[in-house]
N, C-alpha and C positions, 0 to 999 in steps of 0.2 A: 431657205432664202433668210428667214429671220436669224437662224444660226450663224449664217455668214456674216450678217450685219452685227450681231452679238459679239462674234469673234474680233472684228474690226474694231468695235467700242472697247473691247477688253484691251486690245493692242496698246490703242492711246491711252488708256488707263495705265497700264503698265510703263508706258514711255513717259508718261509724267512724273513718275517715281523713279526713274532709271536714272544711273549715273551719266554725266556729260562727259565726252571725251574729245579733245581736239588733237591736231596732228603732233603738236608738241610732245603732248603726253606720250604718243608712239614712239616718237624720236629719242625722246630721253630714255624711255625703256630699250630701244635697241641699242642705243650707245653704251648704257649700262651692262649689257648682256652679252655683248660682244666679245669672244674671247680675242679675237684678233688685236683689238684695240689693248686689252690688257697685257699682251703680248708685247705690243710694242711700247707700252708704258715701262714694263719691265726691262725690255732692251735699253730704252733711254736711260734709265736708272744705273744700269749694269755699266754702260759707257762712261757715266759720271764716276762711277768708281774705278772704272779703268784709267782714267784721268788722273784720279788720286794715286793709284798704284804707280804710274809712271812719275809723278812727282816723287813718291817715296823712294822710288829706285834711284834718282838722281842723289839722295842723300849718302853721307857715309855709311858703309857696311861693316858691322862689327861682328865676329864669331869667335866661339871659344872652342877649341879643340884639345880633348884630354886623351892620351893613349898610354898604356901601359902593357909592355910585352916581356914575358918569361919564356926562354929557349933552353930547356935542360938538357944537359949532356949526361947520360947514365952509361956507365961501363963503356966510355968512349963512342956512344952511339947517340947522335944527335946533330942538330944543324952545326954548321963551321962557325965557331965563335968569332973566327976572323972576319966573318961578314955579319952576323947578329949580335955579336958582343955579349952574347948570352942574356942580357936583359937590359930593356931601355924604359924611359918615362919620358913621355912629353907632354906639355901643358902650354899652350900657344895660344894667345889672343890675337886674332888678325884682323887687320883694317884694310880697306880697300874703298878706293873713290876714283870713279870714272870722271875724266874732265871733258865737259861738253861744251862746245860752243853756244853762243846765245840762239844764234840761227838753228843749230841743231835741236835744242830743246824746243824751241817754238814750232819748229817743222812737225815733230811727233805729237806735240800736245795740239797742234792744229789738224792734224790727221785724225786724233780722236774725236775733236769737235766736230769735225765735218761729218763723220759717221753718225755722231749723235743728231747734228743738224739733219742728217738724211732720215734718221728713224722720226723724227720730230715732224718731217714734212709728211713722211707717209701716214704718220697719226691724222694730221689735218686732211690729207686727201682721203684717208678711210672715213673718218668723220662725216666728210662732205658727201662721200659716194653712200654713206649709209642714210644721211639727210635724204639726198635725192629720191633714194630706193624706198625710203618711208613715205615720203610725199606722195610720189607716183602712185604706191599702193593706195594710200589713204584717199586721194583724189577719186581713184576708180571704185573704191569702196563707198565713199560719200556720195558719188554719182549714183550708185545702184541703190541707196539709202533713200536719196531724194526721188528718185524714179519710183520706188516702190510706195512711199508715202503719197506720191502723187496720183498713182494708180488706184491706191485705196481711196483717195478721196473721189476720184472719178467713178469708181465702182460705186460708191455710196450714192452719188447724183444718179448713176445709170438705174440702181434699184429704184429710187424715187419716182423716176419716169417711167418706169416699168410698171411700177404699182397704177399711177395713173392711166397708162395704156391698157393695163388689164382691166381696169374699171369701165374704161369706154369700149373695150372690145366685148365685155358682157353685157353691154347695152346696145350692142351691135352698130355702134359709131365706127369703129375700125374693124377690119377683116381679121379672122383668126390667123391669117398667114403673116399680116402684118405684125401681130404679138409674137409668133413664133419665130419671126426674122429678128426682132429686137430682142428676145429672149436670148436667141443663138448669139447676138452681138454680147448681150451682158456676160454669157458664159464664157465666150471668147476673152472677154476684159479679165474675169476671174482666173483663167488660166495664165494670161500673160501676169497677172499680180503674183500668183504663186511661183512662175518661173523666176520673175525679178527677185521675190524674196529668197529663193533658192541661191540665185546668183549672188546677193548681196551676203548671205551667209557663207557662203563658199569664198569670196574675196575677203571677208571679214578674217576668216581662218588663214588665209594667207599672211594677211596683216599680221595678225597675232603670231604666226611663225616667223616673220622677218623680226618682228619685236620683242619676241621674248615674252608675250603676254597670253592672258586667256580671257580675253573679253567676250561676253555674249552677245547675240542679236538683238537684245532689248535695251542695248545702250542708246544712247542719244549722241549721234555724230555732229560737231559743230562745223559750220561752214569753215572751210580752210582759209585763213587770211594770208594769203601768198601774194605780195605785191611785187611788182617788177621792179629789179634793183637798176640803178644807173649804170647803164652800159660802159663799160672800161676797155682799154687797148690790152692787147697781149702782154705786152711789158709789164702790167701791173696785175696781170691774174695770178693766182696763187699757183698756177700748173706752171708758169714760167720759173718759178723757185727752184724745180729741178735741174734746169740748165745751168742756174747760176751756182748751184750746189756741186754739180758734175764740173764745170769749169774750174771752180776753187780745187776739187780734189785733184785734177788733173795737173793744175800748177802745184799743188803740194806735193804730187807725187814726182813732179821735175826736180823740185827742190831736195826731196829725198834722195834722188840719184846722184844729185851734186854732192851732196853730204856724205853719201856712202864712201866717195873716193878720197874724203878729207883724211889726213892723219888722226890717228886717236890715241890718248894717253889714258894710262890708269896708274894710279899711284898706289903702291902696296907697302904696307908695314906690318911688323909683328912683334911681340915681345912675350917672354915666358920662360919656361925651363924646360931644357932637353939634357937629358943625362943617361950613360949607361950603367949608372950606379956603382962603378967598379974603383974610382978613387976620386978624393976630393969633390963630391957629387955636390956639396953645398957652393961650389963654385961656378955651377953651370946655368946660371940665370944669364938671360941676354936678350938681344934684340935685333931686328933687321929692317931695312928699307930697301925699296926698290921701285924701279919705274918700268913700265911696259908701253913701248911705242911700237904702233903699227902705221906702216905706210904702203898702201896700195901702189903697186908699179905696173902689173900688166894683168888683164883678166881676160883674154882671148877674145876683146873687141866687143865686150858684153855691153859696156856703159854706152857706146853708139847704139847698139840694138835696142836698148831700153829707150834711148832718146827717140829713135824713130818710132818705136811703140806708143809713145806718148804723144807724139805728133799726129798719129793716126787718129788716136783717141780724141784729141783736140778737134781734129777736123769732122769727126762722126758726131760730136755734140754740137758742133755749130750748124751741121746739116739737119739735124733733128729740131734744133731752135727754129730754124728757118722755116722747116715746114709746119712746125706747130704754130709761128704767126701767122702763116698764110692760110691754113686751115681754120685758126681760131676766127680770123675776119669773115671767111666765107660761112662758117657755121652761124656767126652772128646774123650774117645777112639773111641766110636761108630761114633762121627762126623768126627773124623780123618779119619777113614776108609771108610766112605762115600765120603768124599773128594778126597781121593786117588783113590777109584773107578771112581769117576766121571773124573779125570784128564785122566786115562787109557781110558775110553769110549769116552773122547774128541780126543785122539789121533787116535783112530780108525775110529771115524766119519770123521775126517778130511783126513784121508787117503782114506776113501771110496769117500768123496766128489771130492777129487783131480782126483782120477780116473774117477768119473762120469763126470766130467769137461771137461775132456779129450775127453771122449766118445761125449758128446754134442757138443763140437768143431768140431769133426770129421762128425757129422750128419749135423751141419750147413753148413759146406764145401760140403757135399754131396747134401744139399738141392738146392743149387744155382746151381750145376751141373745138377739137375735132377735125381741123383742117390739115394738118401736116401729112405730107407725103412721106411714109415711114422709110419706104426704099432709098428716098435722097437723104432722108435724117440719118440713115444709118451710114450711108456714104459719108456724110459731113461728119459723124463721129468718128469713122476710120480716118478721114483726113486730119482731124484734131489729134487723134492719137499719134499718127506719124511725124506732125508737126511738133507735139509737144515733146516726143522722143528725138527728134533731130535737135531742138534746142537744149536738150540735156547732154546729149553727145557732144555738141558744139561747145558748150560751157566746159565740159570735161576736157575736152582737146585744148581750150583757152588755158585752162590751169596748168595742164601738163606742158604746154609750151613755155609759159611763165617759169614754171619749174626747171625746164631744161634750159631756158635762158639765164636762170639765176645761178645754175650750177657751174656754167662758164664763166659767170661775171662775179664769182667769189674772190675777193683780194685780201683774205684775211692773212694777216702777217704771224 
């Protein structure tokens, strides 16, 4: 028994020098160590480059082409010189410029911007999902941690009472069976304490796994300061942004369909030297200009079909948005109801704990006077453990409900 008490004392001594960790520590580590967020950051940066590439493509394009050919004819064997001229030299500087209307430019740039907006939205959602998951696991681990410390404290008190009972038993004030019954209760408490320690260590490992850390069981976990955010409507929720982005993307695609069937113009020009080198080769410098005009006339009714598909996409987006708004409100109401029920349950448990504490205090006084009914005392102790455990579970459930409500009430832009 002294070894066990020594172990408890040693634990608290180690804990007093241990590092303190709060929920934000694990959230920061998880966000830093998540490959998906790194991937999304790179995708966002790549789309920024795509926008710059498209703007660069709108500028005039210049290229230089140099060609020199020699087609020998030996003993009347070789390419027909009427076709090949025997040899030729080309040195051309080419210029081309596509002519875009302002709406076409804005449409293409808008499409890239919307893709980037979608990636940035996914970054926010991913970060919010990570925060929720880490907070959830931290709450569970913290609850284990608190219950373990509470069981240790109760175990120490029970051992003190056991020592008192042992002395009174030796003096025949209490029966041997009373002492053995109380000893069995203390041993059961010790098993529960060890089970809770194992549960805490296992849940801490899950928290380490999710956040990419390697914290040990002798760290000190700080109470999670998770306050309930102000409730918002579905329109202001971060999750509603996906429907806004999808709606803009559908509208952008609609405009793109219209732009596809507009005439397109490309200005062409070149200047340089082209010669067969057969005579007066110094006069063969020249230039050329051209215009390429493309006018869509008939495409097999593809435009109408694309417009119909675009309409279906718009209707689907509206349906999903309405479903989200309906379920968002229902989710809020359900979580608020559970939170209200949790608070009512907590009041009942605290009232019951107060009564049970009064009863235990009375038993403690009777114990030292030799008048305690040990079987009834053991029952009261068991009830105390049950109530204490129920309060811990209820407190954990409350924090989990707040975490869930805050997850849906995120309105970061």
